[in-house]
Chimera marker file (.cmm) of the C-alpha trace (Angstrom):
<marker_set name="trace">
<marker id="1" x="37.134" y="118.277" z="-28.971" r="1" g="1" b="0" radius="0.5"/>
<marker id="2" x="33.728" y="117.310" z="-27.674" r="1" g="1" b="0" radius="0.5"/>
<marker id="3" x="31.228" y="115.623" z="-29.931" r="1" g="1" b="0" radius="0.5"/>
<marker id="4" x="28.454" y="115.810" z="-27.348" r="1" g="1" b="0" radius="0.5"/>
<marker id="5" x="24.944" y="116.635" z="-28.396" r="1" g="1" b="0" radius="0.5"/>
<marker id="6" x="23.027" y="119.414" z="-26.680" r="1" g="1" b="0" radius="0.5"/>
<marker id="7" x="20.400" y="117.167" z="-25.151" r="1" g="1" b="0" radius="0.5"/>
<marker id="8" x="19.858" y="117.115" z="-21.404" r="1" g="1" b="0" radius="0.5"/>
<marker id="9" x="20.021" y="113.795" z="-19.594" r="1" g="1" b="0" radius="0.5"/>
<marker id="10" x="16.949" y="112.496" z="-17.818" r="1" g="1" b="0" radius="0.5"/>
<marker id="11" x="17.113" y="111.766" z="-14.085" r="1" g="1" b="0" radius="0.5"/>
<marker id="12" x="17.189" y="108.054" z="-14.950" r="1" g="1" b="0" radius="0.5"/>
<marker id="13" x="20.169" y="108.566" z="-17.283" r="1" g="1" b="0" radius="0.5"/>
<marker id="14" x="22.000" y="110.550" z="-14.573" r="1" g="1" b="0" radius="0.5"/>
<marker id="15" x="21.351" y="107.779" z="-12.036" r="1" g="1" b="0" radius="0.5"/>
<marker id="16" x="22.608" y="105.137" z="-14.459" r="1" g="1" b="0" radius="0.5"/>
<marker id="17" x="25.714" y="107.205" z="-15.164" r="1" g="1" b="0" radius="0.5"/>
<marker id="18" x="26.484" y="107.606" z="-11.463" r="1" g="1" b="0" radius="0.5"/>
<marker id="19" x="26.076" y="103.861" z="-10.976" r="1" g="1" b="0" radius="0.5"/>
<marker id="20" x="28.484" y="103.309" z="-13.890" r="1" g="1" b="0" radius="0.5"/>
<marker id="21" x="30.990" y="105.512" z="-12.077" r="1" g="1" b="0" radius="0.5"/>
<marker id="22" x="30.373" y="103.731" z="-8.789" r="1" g="1" b="0" radius="0.5"/>
<marker id="23" x="30.964" y="100.295" z="-10.288" r="1" g="1" b="0" radius="0.5"/>
<marker id="24" x="33.766" y="101.258" z="-12.679" r="1" g="1" b="0" radius="0.5"/>
<marker id="25" x="31.916" y="100.694" z="-15.941" r="1" g="1" b="0" radius="0.5"/>
<marker id="26" x="34.194" y="102.749" z="-18.160" r="1" g="1" b="0" radius="0.5"/>
<marker id="27" x="32.339" y="102.170" z="-21.468" r="1" g="1" b="0" radius="0.5"/>
<marker id="28" x="28.981" y="103.198" z="-20.033" r="1" g="1" b="0" radius="0.5"/>
<marker id="29" x="30.456" y="106.309" z="-18.435" r="1" g="1" b="0" radius="0.5"/>
<marker id="30" x="32.199" y="107.206" z="-21.712" r="1" g="1" b="0" radius="0.5"/>
<marker id="31" x="28.963" y="106.847" z="-23.632" r="1" g="1" b="0" radius="0.5"/>
<marker id="32" x="27.245" y="109.330" z="-21.240" r="1" g="1" b="0" radius="0.5"/>
<marker id="33" x="30.124" y="111.824" z="-21.640" r="1" g="1" b="0" radius="0.5"/>
<marker id="34" x="29.995" y="111.514" z="-25.407" r="1" g="1" b="0" radius="0.5"/>
<marker id="35" x="26.234" y="111.928" z="-25.553" r="1" g="1" b="0" radius="0.5"/>
<marker id="36" x="25.726" y="114.727" z="-22.998" r="1" g="1" b="0" radius="0.5"/>
<marker id="37" x="29.120" y="116.437" z="-22.586" r="1" g="1" b="0" radius="0.5"/>
<marker id="38" x="31.314" y="117.499" z="-19.696" r="1" g="1" b="0" radius="0.5"/>
<marker id="39" x="28.768" y="119.967" z="-18.280" r="1" g="1" b="0" radius="0.5"/>
<marker id="40" x="26.312" y="117.099" z="-17.688" r="1" g="1" b="0" radius="0.5"/>
<marker id="41" x="29.060" y="115.135" z="-15.923" r="1" g="1" b="0" radius="0.5"/>
<marker id="42" x="29.865" y="118.087" z="-13.657" r="1" g="1" b="0" radius="0.5"/>
<marker id="43" x="26.167" y="118.636" z="-12.874" r="1" g="1" b="0" radius="0.5"/>
<marker id="44" x="25.303" y="115.002" z="-12.175" r="1" g="1" b="0" radius="0.5"/>
<marker id="45" x="24.544" y="114.372" z="-8.484" r="1" g="1" b="0" radius="0.5"/>
<marker id="46" x="22.772" y="111.687" z="-6.534" r="1" g="1" b="0" radius="0.5"/>
<marker id="47" x="20.114" y="112.363" z="-3.905" r="1" g="1" b="0" radius="0.5"/>
<marker id="48" x="22.865" y="112.940" z="-1.338" r="1" g="1" b="0" radius="0.5"/>
<marker id="49" x="24.782" y="115.411" z="-3.508" r="1" g="1" b="0" radius="0.5"/>
<marker id="50" x="27.542" y="112.986" z="-4.438" r="1" g="1" b="0" radius="0.5"/>
<marker id="51" x="29.172" y="113.610" z="-7.835" r="1" g="1" b="0" radius="0.5"/>
<marker id="52" x="30.575" y="111.272" z="-10.441" r="1" g="1" b="0" radius="0.5"/>
<marker id="53" x="34.082" y="112.067" z="-9.213" r="1" g="1" b="0" radius="0.5"/>
<marker id="54" x="33.025" y="111.066" z="-5.686" r="1" g="1" b="0" radius="0.5"/>
<marker id="55" x="31.670" y="107.774" z="-6.957" r="1" g="1" b="0" radius="0.5"/>
<marker id="56" x="34.828" y="106.980" z="-8.917" r="1" g="1" b="0" radius="0.5"/>
<marker id="57" x="37.260" y="107.955" z="-6.156" r="1" g="1" b="0" radius="0.5"/>
<marker id="58" x="35.271" y="106.454" z="-3.335" r="1" g="1" b="0" radius="0.5"/>
<marker id="59" x="35.423" y="103.096" z="-5.068" r="1" g="1" b="0" radius="0.5"/>
<marker id="60" x="38.914" y="103.257" z="-6.549" r="1" g="1" b="0" radius="0.5"/>
<marker id="61" x="37.952" y="103.386" z="-10.256" r="1" g="1" b="0" radius="0.5"/>
<marker id="62" x="40.814" y="105.328" z="-11.757" r="1" g="1" b="0" radius="0.5"/>
<marker id="63" x="39.895" y="104.477" z="-15.345" r="1" g="1" b="0" radius="0.5"/>
<marker id="64" x="36.378" y="105.734" z="-14.927" r="1" g="1" b="0" radius="0.5"/>
<marker id="65" x="37.652" y="108.827" z="-13.145" r="1" g="1" b="0" radius="0.5"/>
<marker id="66" x="39.819" y="109.625" z="-16.181" r="1" g="1" b="0" radius="0.5"/>
<marker id="67" x="36.689" y="109.530" z="-18.367" r="1" g="1" b="0" radius="0.5"/>
<marker id="68" x="34.752" y="111.826" z="-16.007" r="1" g="1" b="0" radius="0.5"/>
<marker id="69" x="37.545" y="114.263" z="-15.231" r="1" g="1" b="0" radius="0.5"/>
<marker id="70" x="39.950" y="114.455" z="-18.135" r="1" g="1" b="0" radius="0.5"/>
<marker id="71" x="43.123" y="116.405" z="-17.368" r="1" g="1" b="0" radius="0.5"/>
<link id1="1" id2="2" r="1" g="1" b="0" radius="0.2"/>
<link id1="2" id2="3" r="1" g="1" b="0" radius="0.2"/>
<link id1="3" id2="4" r="1" g="1" b="0" radius="0.2"/>
<link id1="4" id2="5" r="1" g="1" b="0" radius="0.2"/>
<link id1="5" id2="6" r="1" g="1" b="0" radius="0.2"/>
<link id1="6" id2="7" r="1" g="1" b="0" radius="0.2"/>
<link id1="7" id2="8" r="1" g="1" b="0" radius="0.2"/>
<link id1="8" id2="9" r="1" g="1" b="0" radius="0.2"/>
<link id1="9" id2="10" r="1" g="1" b="0" radius="0.2"/>
<link id1="10" id2="11" r="1" g="1" b="0" radius="0.2"/>
<link id1="11" id2="12" r="1" g="1" b="0" radius="0.2"/>
<link id1="12" id2="13" r="1" g="1" b="0" radius="0.2"/>
<link id1="13" id2="14" r="1" g="1" b="0" radius="0.2"/>
<link id1="14" id2="15" r="1" g="1" b="0" radius="0.2"/>
<link id1="15" id2="16" r="1" g="1" b="0" radius="0.2"/>
<link id1="16" id2="17" r="1" g="1" b="0" radius="0.2"/>
<link id1="17" id2="18" r="1" g="1" b="0" radius="0.2"/>
<link id1="18" id2="19" r="1" g="1" b="0" radius="0.2"/>
<link id1="19" id2="20" r="1" g="1" b="0" radius="0.2"/>
<link id1="20" id2="21" r="1" g="1" b="0" radius="0.2"/>
<link id1="21" id2="22" r="1" g="1" b="0" radius="0.2"/>
<link id1="22" id2="23" r="1" g="1" b="0" radius="0.2"/>
<link id1="23" id2="24" r="1" g="1" b="0" radius="0.2"/>
<link id1="24" id2="25" r="1" g="1" b="0" radius="0.2"/>
<link id1="25" id2="26" r="1" g="1" b="0" radius="0.2"/>
<link id1="26" id2="27" r="1" g="1" b="0" radius="0.2"/>
<link id1="27" id2="28" r="1" g="1" b="0" radius="0.2"/>
<link id1="28" id2="29" r="1" g="1" b="0" radius="0.2"/>
<link id1="29" id2="30" r="1" g="1" b="0" radius="0.2"/>
<link id1="30" id2="31" r="1" g="1" b="0" radius="0.2"/>
<link id1="31" id2="32" r="1" g="1" b="0" radius="0.2"/>
<link id1="32" id2="33" r="1" g="1" b="0" radius="0.2"/>
<link id1="33" id2="34" r="1" g="1" b="0" radius="0.2"/>
<link id1="34" id2="35" r="1" g="1" b="0" radius="0.2"/>
<link id1="35" id2="36" r="1" g="1" b="0" radius="0.2"/>
<link id1="36" id2="37" r="1" g="1" b="0" radius="0.2"/>
<link id1="37" id2="38" r="1" g="1" b="0" radius="0.2"/>
<link id1="38" id2="39" r="1" g="1" b="0" radius="0.2"/>
<link id1="39" id2="40" r="1" g="1" b="0" radius="0.2"/>
<link id1="40" id2="41" r="1" g="1" b="0" radius="0.2"/>
<link id1="41" id2="42" r="1" g="1" b="0" radius="0.2"/>
<link id1="42" id2="43" r="1" g="1" b="0" radius="0.2"/>
<link id1="43" id2="44" r="1" g="1" b="0" radius="0.2"/>
<link id1="44" id2="45" r="1" g="1" b="0" radius="0.2"/>
<link id1="45" id2="46" r="1" g="1" b="0" radius="0.2"/>
<link id1="46" id2="47" r="1" g="1" b="0" radius="0.2"/>
<link id1="47" id2="48" r="1" g="1" b="0" radius="0.2"/>
<link id1="48" id2="49" r="1" g="1" b="0" radius="0.2"/>
<link id1="49" id2="50" r="1" g="1" b="0" radius="0.2"/>
<link id1="50" id2="51" r="1" g="1" b="0" radius="0.2"/>
<link id1="51" id2="52" r="1" g="1" b="0" radius="0.2"/>
<link id1="52" id2="53" r="1" g="1" b="0" radius="0.2"/>
<link id1="53" id2="54" r="1" g="1" b="0" radius="0.2"/>
<link id1="54" id2="55" r="1" g="1" b="0" radius="0.2"/>
<link id1="55" id2="56" r="1" g="1" b="0" radius="0.2"/>
<link id1="56" id2="57" r="1" g="1" b="0" radius="0.2"/>
<link id1="57" id2="58" r="1" g="1" b="0" radius="0.2"/>
<link id1="58" id2="59" r="1" g="1" b="0" radius="0.2"/>
<link id1="59" id2="60" r="1" g="1" b="0" radius="0.2"/>
<link id1="60" id2="61" r="1" g="1" b="0" radius="0.2"/>
<link id1="61" id2="62" r="1" g="1" b="0" radius="0.2"/>
<link id1="62" id2="63" r="1" g="1" b="0" radius="0.2"/>
<link id1="63" id2="64" r="1" g="1" b="0" radius="0.2"/>
<link id1="64" id2="65" r="1" g="1" b="0" radius="0.2"/>
<link id1="65" id2="66" r="1" g="1" b="0" radius="0.2"/>
<link id1="66" id2="67" r="1" g="1" b="0" radius="0.2"/>
<link id1="67" id2="68" r="1" g="1" b="0" radius="0.2"/>
<link id1="68" id2="69" r="1" g="1" b="0" radius="0.2"/>
<link id1="69" id2="70" r="1" g="1" b="0" radius="0.2"/>
<link id1="70" id2="71" r="1" g="1" b="0" radius="0.2"/>
</marker_set>
């Protein structure tokens, strides 16, 4: 069950989240998911259209991927 609030992340928060995914910072990514919810994760894109899943997979961060894309 999600405990996310209904606030919308700022562009800066999205950028920080994507960097967390890129560098495998699980705790930071988890904090974003908990604060903004799965919809914000799915909508987060960089200026090239890359998603959080792309950042995690492209850099081999399986733990962070599990936070962003729970199965």
